NUGU-757745 format. One line per 10 residues: number of its first residue (from 1); for each residue y negated, x negated, z negated of C-alpha. Coordinates in nm, 3 decimals, m for minus. Layout:
// residues N
NUM	Y,X,Z; ...
//
This chain:
// residues 290
1	0.000,0.000,0.000; m0.358,m0.111,0.057; m0.444,0.039,m0.280; m0.407,m0.183,m0.587; m0.126,m0.145,m0.837; m0.223,0.125,m1.085; m0.478,0.268,m0.841; m0.330,0.618,m0.866; m0.524,0.669,m1.190; m0.852,0.635,m0.998
11	m0.729,0.889,m0.743; m0.643,1.134,m1.021; m0.984,1.081,m1.179; m1.153,1.163,m0.847; m0.952,1.485,m0.816; m1.037,1.594,m1.170; m1.406,1.520,m1.108; m1.402,1.720,m0.785; m1.485,1.415,m0.573; m1.168,1.388,m0.360
21	m1.099,1.552,m0.022; m0.838,1.782,m0.176; m1.071,1.883,m0.458; m1.352,1.963,m0.214; m1.124,2.174,0.007; m0.975,2.354,m0.292; m1.320,2.436,m0.424; m1.429,2.575,m0.087; m1.112,2.784,m0.062; m1.133,2.914,m0.418
31	m0.807,2.749,m0.521; m0.757,2.611,m0.873; m0.632,2.252,m0.890; m0.367,2.139,m1.135; m0.267,1.775,m1.185; 0.056,1.686,m1.365; 0.100,1.322,m1.468; 0.468,1.225,m1.464; 0.445,0.847,m1.448; 0.091,0.720,m1.392
41	0.059,0.346,m1.451; m0.223,0.379,m1.704; m0.290,0.463,m2.065; m0.203,0.832,m2.123; m0.520,0.870,m2.332; m0.724,0.826,m2.014; m0.673,1.193,m1.919; m0.673,1.532,m2.094; m0.357,1.650,m2.268; m0.298,1.925,m2.011
51	m0.263,1.654,m1.746; m0.034,1.416,m1.937; 0.188,1.650,m2.138; 0.476,1.621,m1.889; 0.464,1.241,m1.865; 0.809,1.079,m1.858; 0.719,0.710,m1.845; 0.453,0.465,m1.729; 0.512,0.360,m1.369; 0.850,0.328,m1.201
61	1.106,0.056,m1.146; 1.090,m0.160,m0.833; 1.332,0.034,m0.614; 1.436,m0.256,m0.390; 1.589,m0.442,m0.686; 1.621,m0.192,m0.973; 1.641,0.179,m1.048; 1.317,0.376,m1.053; 1.431,0.572,m1.362; 1.709,0.589,m1.615
71	1.942,0.887,m1.596; 1.772,1.041,m1.901; 1.425,0.995,m1.751; 1.538,1.150,m1.423; 1.670,1.459,m1.601; 1.349,1.486,m1.804; 1.136,1.462,m1.491; 1.345,1.719,m1.305; 1.319,1.962,m1.596; 0.945,1.898,m1.620
81	0.907,2.002,m1.258; 1.106,2.318,m1.324; 0.888,2.393,m1.627; 0.568,2.361,m1.423; 0.711,2.600,m1.162; 0.797,2.851,m1.434; 0.447,2.822,m1.580; 0.289,2.892,m1.243; 0.520,3.185,m1.167; 0.467,3.334,m1.513
91	0.088,3.306,m1.478; 0.092,3.519,m1.162; 0.048,3.247,m0.900; 0.122,3.389,m0.553; 0.139,3.068,m0.353; 0.149,2.695,m0.429; 0.004,2.409,m0.223; 0.204,2.100,m0.324; 0.072,1.747,m0.281; 0.116,1.408,m0.445
101	m0.122,1.150,m0.587; 0.052,0.815,m0.576; 0.035,0.449,m0.477; 0.346,0.351,m0.286; 0.481,0.706,m0.278; 0.539,0.698,0.096; 0.772,0.400,0.048; 1.000,0.590,m0.189; 0.979,0.895,0.038; 1.086,0.686,0.339
111	1.392,0.563,0.148; 1.498,0.917,0.059; 1.454,1.043,0.416; 1.636,0.746,0.569; 1.923,0.779,0.322; 1.967,1.153,0.373; 1.924,1.140,0.752; 2.130,0.826,0.807; 1.856,0.632,0.985; 1.722,0.277,0.971
121	1.418,0.177,0.768; 1.193,0.115,1.068; 1.252,0.467,1.202; 1.101,0.642,0.899; 0.853,0.387,0.763; 0.492,0.471,0.834; 0.165,0.302,0.745; 0.061,0.522,0.452; m0.264,0.702,0.378; m0.486,0.397,0.422
131	m0.315,0.241,0.724; m0.165,m0.100,0.650; m0.157,m0.386,0.899; 0.152,m0.511,1.082; 0.250,m0.772,0.823; 0.223,m0.520,0.538; 0.426,m0.272,0.744; 0.699,m0.533,0.787; 0.705,m0.594,0.411; 0.724,m0.218,0.356
141	1.017,m0.190,0.599; 1.195,m0.469,0.411; 1.145,m0.288,0.081; 1.278,0.036,0.231; 1.576,m0.150,0.381; 1.668,m0.313,0.050; 1.625,0.015,m0.138; 1.849,0.187,0.117; 2.132,m0.048,0.026; 2.102,0.076,m0.330
151	2.062,0.442,m0.229; 2.365,0.486,m0.003; 2.632,0.452,m0.277; 2.477,0.743,m0.475; 2.414,0.990,m0.192; 2.663,1.237,m0.339; 2.450,1.299,m0.650; 2.092,1.403,m0.576; 1.964,1.345,m0.929; 2.115,0.997,m0.937
161	1.962,0.931,m0.595; 1.618,1.023,m0.728; 1.672,0.806,m1.035; 1.775,0.513,m0.817; 1.509,0.513,m0.545; 1.273,0.803,m0.619; 1.062,0.807,m0.931; 0.945,1.054,m1.192; 0.690,1.215,m0.961; 0.933,1.271,m0.674
171	1.205,1.387,m0.912; 0.970,1.638,m1.073; 0.852,1.763,m0.733; 1.215,1.824,m0.633; 1.280,2.023,m0.949; 0.954,2.210,m0.896; 1.044,2.308,m0.539; 1.391,2.430,m0.633; 1.263,2.634,m0.926; 0.991,2.786,m0.707
181	1.267,2.903,m0.473; 1.455,3.050,m0.770; 1.138,3.233,m0.880; 1.060,3.341,m0.519; 0.730,3.153,m0.524; 0.629,3.029,m0.176; 0.516,2.666,m0.140; 0.312,2.495,0.133; 0.428,2.134,0.162; 0.173,1.862,0.225
191	0.285,1.525,0.361; 0.585,1.295,0.371; 0.634,1.277,m0.007; 0.658,1.656,m0.051; 0.877,1.678,0.260; 1.114,1.410,0.129; 1.149,1.597,m0.202; 1.214,1.917,m0.008; 1.488,1.741,0.188; 1.656,1.638,m0.137
201	1.620,1.996,m0.261; 1.787,2.129,0.053; 2.093,1.920,m0.032; 2.107,2.104,m0.366; 2.044,2.456,m0.230; 2.079,2.507,0.144; 1.862,2.823,0.159; 1.580,2.694,m0.062; 1.364,2.597,0.243; 1.331,2.970,0.318
211	1.055,2.962,0.052; 0.873,2.657,0.189; 0.621,2.610,0.469; 0.520,2.278,0.625; 0.143,2.279,0.613; 0.069,2.005,0.863; 0.195,1.704,1.053; 0.055,1.394,0.883; 0.175,1.155,1.152; 0.422,0.985,0.917
221	0.757,0.938,1.098; 0.951,1.010,0.779; 0.788,1.351,0.748; 0.876,1.442,1.107; 1.237,1.341,1.044; 1.261,1.542,0.721; 1.103,1.855,0.869; 1.330,1.839,1.171; 1.636,1.818,0.945; 1.518,2.129,0.753
231	1.418,2.314,1.075; 1.058,2.350,0.950; 0.770,2.345,1.199; 0.429,2.220,1.076; 0.161,2.488,1.095; m0.110,2.240,1.195; m0.119,1.893,1.350; m0.451,1.746,1.233; m0.304,1.406,1.147; m0.459,1.411,0.798
241	m0.326,1.114,0.601; m0.527,1.122,0.277; m0.254,1.302,0.082; m0.319,1.491,m0.242; m0.245,1.821,m0.066; m0.553,1.804,0.161; m0.358,1.862,0.482; m0.168,2.155,0.337; m0.494,2.307,0.211; m0.623,2.306,0.568
251	m0.330,2.534,0.657; m0.401,2.777,0.373; m0.650,2.997,0.566; m0.391,3.037,0.842; m0.128,3.148,0.591; m0.373,3.387,0.425; m0.465,3.537,0.763; m0.100,3.587,0.857; m0.030,3.755,0.523; m0.329,3.987,0.565
261	m0.221,4.088,0.915; 0.134,4.155,0.802; 0.013,4.363,0.508; m0.263,4.566,0.668; m0.177,4.620,1.034; 0.040,4.927,1.107; 0.379,4.854,1.254; 0.383,4.914,1.630; 0.661,5.156,1.731; 0.707,4.980,2.066
271	0.796,4.647,1.905; 1.166,4.595,1.855; 1.238,4.384,1.549; 1.526,4.139,1.566; 1.816,4.214,1.342; 1.852,3.977,1.051; 2.121,3.721,1.137; 2.418,3.697,0.912; 2.400,3.416,0.661; 2.654,3.139,0.721
281	2.946,3.161,0.486; 2.916,2.795,0.389; 2.553,2.816,0.278; 2.487,2.756,m0.089; 2.296,3.016,m0.288; 2.039,2.926,m0.548; 2.174,2.974,m0.897; 1.935,3.194,m1.096; 2.053,3.021,m1.412; 1.969,2.671,m1.287
//
């Protein structure tokens, strides 16, 4: 990443102060912003308690040589994500726009996508939000390649995969997405990090993507690969790379307009609606007790 180690704390501070692209868009659209700190590499006292109360640890392990999390931390992060989803559903939230605030998050996301899609590191490794140069991209590919060697032996267990090469933020986002599907709470996905978490979630519950929309195409090759695997088409292709949910927020007016048309326009009698296809017998259902 072109950002310094620990730089995610500055990004969070900008969001909370309303000075980031996502914060500006959310304010214009009348959308409340919620930040959940799972593993920021900073002192937890730097932010209000409502931001840090789900924190699992400080930072993550270096995924090319060690696990990002312990098994206990991965379970705690996954349950934290589920808890946030329950809080939003219980508060009456109708729709969630999900983004990430991270330094190096696209690297972990590329590893997850490459592992689950069976591709090489160079195929899914992009240049991040602040585009890195060729030498940095080569170092990033090497990190993804080495992390892939550690990821492949644990592909059969999604939580162990997230503990090995994900991180607390990606693990929590996966739990959040799955619990949103359980609670029938639609989610607009932002960039490659959210898409990678969704891809992991699909391996847990095949029909969970029915509750997710891809907000935009960020231009990251890993995101395109993940969305293709889940058969999700991005609503917009603006090429927004700043993260934080900004690209998905741009798609929100389109989603609102479609919902208004579906709710308020009378059904035309001359339009024949397609019959709902039968669900494949092998598809997994989401367990309401998860």
